[in-house]
N, C-alpha and C positions, 0 to 999 in steps of 0.2 A: 770705261769699258774693261780696263784691266782688272778692277775689283770684281766685276760681274764674271769675267772669265775665270778668275781665281776661285770665286765661290762656286762656279759651275764645275770646275775640276774636283773640288772637295765634295760637292754634292754627288758627283758620279762615283767617287771612291766610297763615300758613305753608303750609297745605294748598292754598290757591289758588295760591300761588307755585309749589309743586311741580307742580300740574296744568298751570299755564300754561307753565312752562319745560320740563317733561319732555314733556308732550303725549302724542300717540300718533303713529303713522306716517301721514304724509300729511295733507292737509286733509280734514275731513269734508264730506259732501254739504251743500249749503246754507251754505257758509262765508260769514259776513256781511261787508258792506263795512266797512272799517276806515279810520280817520283817524289820522295821527300826533299824538301828544300828548306834550308835554314842558313843563317849568316849573321853578319854584324854590319851595322851602318855607323860610320864615323863621319864627323864634319870637322875639318881641320885637325884630324888626328884624334879627336875625342869622341867617345860613344855618345849617342843622343837617344834619349827615351821619348816615347809617345809619338813616334813617326809611323805613318801608315805606309806600308810597302806593298805595292800592287804589281803582280806579274800578269800581263795581259797577252794571251796568245793571239795569233793571227785570226783565229776563229774559235769561238767558244767562251766558256765561263772563265773569268779571271780568278786568281788565287791571291789571298791577302794575308798580311800579318802586321802586328803592331810591335814596335821595338820596346824592350824592357829597359831598366836603368843601366844595363850594360851595353845597350845598342843591339842586343840580340833579337832576331825575329825568327819565327817558324811559320811557314805558309799553311793556310787552311783553304780547302777547295770547296767542300760541299758537306753540310751537316754531319759533323763527326769525322769527315775524311780530311786527312792532312796531305799536303803536297801540291803539285802543279802538274798540268798535262805536259807530256814530253814535247820537246821542240823549242823553237825560238819564241821569245817573249819581249815585248816592250815593257820596261819597268818604270813605274812612277813612284816617287817618294815625296811625301808631303807631311806637314804637321797634322796630326790627328785632331780634328775638330769635333767636339761633341755637340756644339751648337753652331749656328750661323755666325761667322766672324763679324765683328763690328765694322761699320763703315770705315774705309781707309786702311783696313788690316792688310798687311803684306806678309806672306809666309816667309819666315827666315830661311827656308830652304829655297835656293835659287831655282828659277823657272826651268832651267835646262835639265833639272832632275824631276820635275813634275809636270806642270802645264805644257811645257815645250820639251818634254824629256828626250834626251839623246841616249839614255841608258837602255841597254839590251842585255839579255841573258839567254843562254841555251840550257834547257833542262834536259838532262840525260837520265836514262834508266839507272836506278839505284839511289844512293844518297848524294845529294848535292849541297856543297857549302859554297854559297855565293855571297861574298862580302862586297860592300860598296864604300869606297873612300871618297867622300864628297869634299869639295872646297867651297867655302863661302865666298861671296863676291869681294868682301874686304881683303881676304887673304890673297886672292888672285891678282889684285891690283899692286901688291908689293913687289 
């Protein structure tokens, strides 16, 4: 069941990425106010590439970004629009999967940062730099 749940969380993130980046034609009525959001994700003090970073507001469309080789991400909201809606967000960070993971795959990013995320962020008007310093399970045991 854990593998199914892990795949489901990745499927949700991939679906959100598709909706966000493909979008539809033009801005919908009542398009929300957005603020720029970028930051860096590190695991055990080291930047990590190819992580999907999802900011999920209490209601509405999520914003997503993928980390580069320096662990840097910038959120995209809607077809050509960058940023995230203002207010509180749940944040999910997971390894970006281009295909379904093989049976038995375990995301190296611990579940408290993705499937059972305890991460939150407040997006405020203007430019937001929101960094995430994650710890792997092996490091926390020391």
